[in-house]
C-alpha positions in Angstrom: -37.4 -17.7 28.5 -35.3 -18.2 25.4 -33.1 -21.2 25.3 -29.4 -20.4 25.6 -27.4 -21.5 22.6 -24.1 -23.1 23.3 -21.3 -21.7 21.2 -19.2 -24.4 19.7 -15.4 -24.5 19.6 -15.6 -24.1 15.8 -17.7 -21.0 16.2 -15.2 -19.5 18.7 -12.4 -20.4 16.4 -14.3 -18.9 13.4 -14.6 -15.6 15.3 -10.9 -15.6 16.1 -10.0 -16.5 12.5 -12.1 -13.5 11.2 -10.4 -11.2 13.7 -7.0 -12.4 12.3 -8.2 -11.7 8.7 -9.4 -8.2 9.8 -6.0 -7.5 11.2 -4.3 -8.8 8.0 -6.6 -6.5 6.0 -5.7 -3.6 8.3 -1.9 -4.3 8.0 -1.9 -4.7 4.2 -4.6 -2.3 2.9 -2.5 0.9 3.4 0.2 -0.7 1.2 -1.8 -2.6 -1.5 -5.3 -1.2 -0.9 -8.5 -3.0 0.0 -8.9 -4.3 -3.5 -5.4 -5.8 -3.4 -6.2 -7.5 -0.1 -9.5 -8.8 -1.5 -7.6 -10.2 -4.6 -5.0 -12.0 -2.4 -7.8 -13.4 -0.2 -9.8 -14.6 -3.2 -6.6 -16.2 -4.7 -5.8 -17.8 -1.4 -9.3 -19.3 -1.3 -8.9 -20.7 -4.8 -5.6 -22.3 -3.9 -7.0 -23.9 -0.8 -10.2 -25.3 -2.3 -8.5 -28.5 -3.5 -7.7 -29.5 0.1 -10.8 -28.0 1.6 -13.6 -28.3 -1.0 -16.1 -26.6 1.3 -14.2 -23.4 0.9 -15.8 -23.2 -2.6 -18.8 -21.9 -0.7 -16.8 -18.9 0.4 -15.4 -18.1 -3.0 -18.9 -18.4 -4.6 -19.8 -15.1 -3.0 -16.9 -12.6 -3.6 -17.1 -10.3 -0.6 -16.8 -6.7 -0.3 -13.1 -5.9 0.7 -12.8 -6.6 4.4 -16.0 -8.7 4.6 -15.2 -12.2 6.0 -18.7 -13.2 7.0 -18.9 -16.1 4.4 -15.6 -17.4 5.7 -16.8 -17.2 9.3 -20.0 -19.1 8.4 -18.1 -21.9 6.7 -15.5 -22.2 9.4 -18.2 -22.4 12.1 -19.8 -25.3 10.3 -16.7 -27.5 10.3 -15.0 -29.4 13.1 -12.6 -27.2 14.9 -9.6 -29.2 13.6 -10.8 -28.8 10.0 -11.5 -25.1 10.5 -8.1 -24.5 12.0 -6.3 -26.5 9.2 -8.3 -24.6 6.4 -7.6 -21.2 7.9 -3.9 -22.0 8.4 -3.8 -23.0 4.7 -5.5 -19.8 3.7 -3.1 -17.7 5.7 -0.1 -19.6 4.4 -1.3 -19.1 0.8 -1.8 -15.4 1.4 1.7 -15.2 2.9 3.2 -17.1 -0.1 1.4 -14.9 -2.6 2.5 -11.7 -0.9 6.1 -13.0 -0.7 6.1 -13.6 -4.4 4.9 -10.0 -5.0 7.0 -8.0 -2.5 9.6 -10.4 -1.0 10.0 -12.3 2.2 11.5 -9.6 4.2 8.7 -7.0 3.6 6.0 -9.7 4.0 7.5 -10.7 7.3 7.6 -7.1 8.5 4.1 -6.3 7.4 2.5 -9.4 8.9 4.7 -10.1 12.0 2.5 -8.1 14.4 -0.6 -9.9 13.1 1.0 -13.3 13.7 2.2 -12.3 17.1 -1.2 -10.8 18.2 -3.1 -13.9 17.2 -0.6 -16.5 18.5 0.5 -17.7 15.1 4.1 -18.6 14.4 5.8 -16.4 11.8 4.7 -17.8 8.5 7.3 -19.6 6.3 7.6 -17.2 3.4 10.3 -19.1 1.5 9.6 -19.5 -2.2 
């Protein structure tokens, strides 16, 4: 009989975070394309590495657009608190970048359903 592996809180959170990123990708890709979403994601990673150096491991392997496996892997190896803080920083960076490109109002409209679905507060998109 195989031993059952206990899923950690960080692993559960990593799965939820990746689901959020997939929904972000689905919301934005019709507007800016998968390549545009991938570029914003990579830029968000690079902006967040200073506070969360282990995110460098994610940006070392640029994913195919919509592939968040490296992010899931890194988040699941952290404490839940660190994983939550890093993912929040990534989402905030993405929101800020998008706001700078298309404005706060449109950013809010595009991402509001994602934030609501995943229990996030509406991101502050002020410049």
